[in-house]
N, C-alpha and C positions, 0 to 999 in steps of 0.2 A: 160647549165644551166643559166636562165635568172638572170641577175645582179642586184642585191638586192641593191637601192638608201634608205641609213637610215642616221641616225646621225653619225657626226663625232666621238663623243664620246660614239657611242654606247657601246664599250668594257667595259665602266663603269657600265651603265646601271642597271647590277644584283648585284651592290655593294653599296646597301645603304650607307654604311660609307663613300664613295668616293663620291658619288651623292650630299650628305648632305655640302661637302666642296665647291661644285663648284656653282657659280652664276647660277640662272636660265637661263640666255642668254647663257650660255656658252654650255649648252646641245642643244640649238637650233641652232645651226650651220649645216647646210645641204648640200650635193653635189649636186647632178643636180636635183633630184625630190625627192618627200614625197608623203606616201599614205594619207588617207583620218585622219588615226589617228595622225598622223605626223602635218597635215594641222591644225587639231584642237588645238594640243599643240601648234604650231606655231600662233595662233591667241590669244589663252589664255595666251601666254608669255607678251602680252602687252595690251590686252582688258581685262577689270576686268568683266568677265563672271561669276566668281564664285562669286566674291565679291556682285554682284547685282542679285543673284538669288533669294534673298527672296523680292526682290522690285520691279523687272520688270516683268511684264504680259507675255513677250516675252519668250516663250522657246528659248534661245539663245545659241548657239553651233550648233551642227550637229542635223537637221531636219530629213533629209532623209540620209541614208547612202548608201554607193555603195561598190564594191569590192575591195580589197585590192592591185590592180592594181595601179603603180605610176600615180600620177597625171600630166599632161603635161599642162593643159589650165584650166584656172579659169576665169569664166565669172562673172561680179560685174553688180547689177541693184540695184535700190532703194527699187523696189515690187517684191514679188514670186506671179506672175500672169501666167494665163496660156501662154500668149506670152513672158514674160520675160524667162519661162522655156523652152518653144518650140524652141526661138533663141539661148539660149545655146546650147540645143541639137543638135539644127541644124548646129550650128558652131563646134561642136565637143568637147565642154567642158566637164570637168569631174567633174567640182562643179559649182554650181551657189552660190554666196556670196551676201548676200541680207539685208538691213536694216529692212525691214518690210517681215517678215517671215509668215508661214502658220498657227502656232500653238501660242495662246495667253491666256495661264492659264486657260482653261478649256478643257474638253473632247469635240471632233466633230464627226460627222457621216461621215464615209468615203462614202459619196454619191455625184451625182451632180458634180459641178466645181470642190470640193475637190479633188474628185476620178480623174476626168480628169488629174488636175496638178500631183497629185502622180504617176498615172501610166506613164505619158509620161517623168516623169523624172527616175521612176524604169526602164520603158522599153528601156531608155538612157543609163543607168548605170550613172546617174547626182546625185551627191549627193547635197543637200542643205543646207547651211548653213547661220544660221539669226545672226545680231548682232544689237540689238536696244539699249538700253539706254547706254551700255558700249562703243558705238559708239558715241553717243551724247556727251557725256561727256569728251572723253579722249583728252587729253591737246594738243595732236600734231595732231593726223590723225580725230579726232572729228570734225563732222558737226559743231558744236559752234566754235572751233579752228581754224577751216579754214577759216569760215566766217570772225572770228575775224581779222586771218593773212590777208584777202584779203583787209581790210581796214586799216592794221598795226597799230592796235589799241595798244597804249603804256600803261604801269602801268597796265597791266591787271590783274584782280581778279576774283573768282568765283562770280557767280550771280545765283539766282533762285535755292531755294532749294526744292528738292522733296524727301520727306520720309528722311529728314536728310541729302541727299546728293546734292550738287552742282551740276549744269547740264550745266549752260552757264556761259559766262564771260561778262564783262563791262571792261570800259577802256577809255583813251582819243585817240583822233586823232592826229597825229602829228602837223598838221594844220587843222584850221576850214574848213569845207566843205558844199556846199548845199547838199539838199536831193537829186535833181537831181544827182550829182557827184557821190554820196552816192550808187545811185540807179544802176548808170554805172559800179561801183565797183563789187557791189553783183550781178548782173545780166549781166555779161558780152557779153551774146547772146543778147542784147537790149531788151530782152523780157518786159513785163509789170508787175509791182507788182499786187497781188491780190486789195490791198487798201494801200492810203498813206493818213494820215492826218497831215496836216502841223502842226507845234508847235507853240511857241509864238518866237522862235528865228529864225532867217532869215539863220544862219550860226550854225551848228552843231559842237562842241566841245566833248561832251562825250556821249558814245554810249553803250548800252545793247543788247546781243544777246543769244536768245534761239531758236532753229532751232523746226520745225514742228509746232504741234499745243498748243502753248503755250499763248494765248492773254491776259490771268488773270495775267502773271509775269508783265503785264503793270503796275500795282499797285505799285509793289515792285520799277519800275524804277522812277514812281511819289514820291514815298517816298525816294528816293535817289538823287533826283534833277537830274537826268541825262536827256541829251537833246533829245535824241532818243532812241526808244526801236525797236529793230528787231526780228520779228519771222517768222513762215509759214502762220498761220491763224488768220484772223480778228473774231471778234465776237461783235455783237450787243451791249452785255452787258456791254462791256467796252467803247463804243464810247463816251457817254458824260463824264464820269471820264477824260477819256484822254483829250478832247477839253478844259474842264473847267480848268484842270490842265496847259495847254499850253505842254503837251508832244507830239513831234514827233513821228509818229507810222508809222511802215512801215510792211506790211505783204505781204513777197515775194512772197508765195504760199508755201504749204507743200512740195511738190516734189522740186521747186526749192530749198528751204532752205536746203534740204538733200540728195542732188547728190555729196555732197563733202567729207563726210564721207568716202563713198565706193570708190570714186576715189582714195581717200588718202591710204586707204589701198590696192588697186591695185598697185599704183606704190610703196609702201613699197616691196610688195611681188615680184615686178617687179625686184628692185633694189637686194635682198636680195638672191633672188633665180632665177634658170634660166626658172622658168614658164613663160609660155605665157600668158597675161591677155587681156580680152576684157570688154569694157563698153557698156552694152545693154541699150538705150536712151530709156525711155518710157514716157515721160513728160505728165501729166494730166492737166495741166493748172489749177490745184485747189491748 
């Protein structure tokens, strides 16, 4: 009989009165492996997937299921595209965890590239797991939290409200830095940002960060007298306001600003379980 890998506290799962007395994290201690249902519960134990279900267009959580067999390898990538799915399947992964999944709040025809992506995953028994806004805003493994930590931002507070939910962070640098010094910290591969607009200050003391496509939050940075606003994408519509108000603006690139969350979740999974992890790097330059 095959060994069943399960919750250490599985004996209590059929006793609601006992479960209600235990902290949720206590139920999420695993032995060596977990199946896709348990992986979903592990993710939901720290990512606010249910809380953001009515706000995020992304279908967060399991987008493609798999067999109940134990998971031994999880691939991580920013985007669910044909190449990331193919590479995950070729690497023998059981799950592909992404920031940008396949389903975004509306029905899709199962044809063309979507059909090919689904078929590749299903033929390989590869589950697809997506996490969008819950991964952006998480205070430890989120894209914005990791970017803030790369700058060692002090006195960190929430920044950027989306449907009543703060997404990013702002704070102060331990010591003033030039824009070039900040670029080196946020783009350690020495790549170039999509856009840098120098502000009125030679040295930066305060920074606000929102990854991905959030150029219009630069207006909030202006209103709060922040020295530098960092995001993923630029926009023509914000250029003159940014220049005229002396705000420094750095667009790292959507992809470059959002590799950090999936990498942080991979590190967390590796620390807490014996599951193997791999990162599939497919930069777009955008």
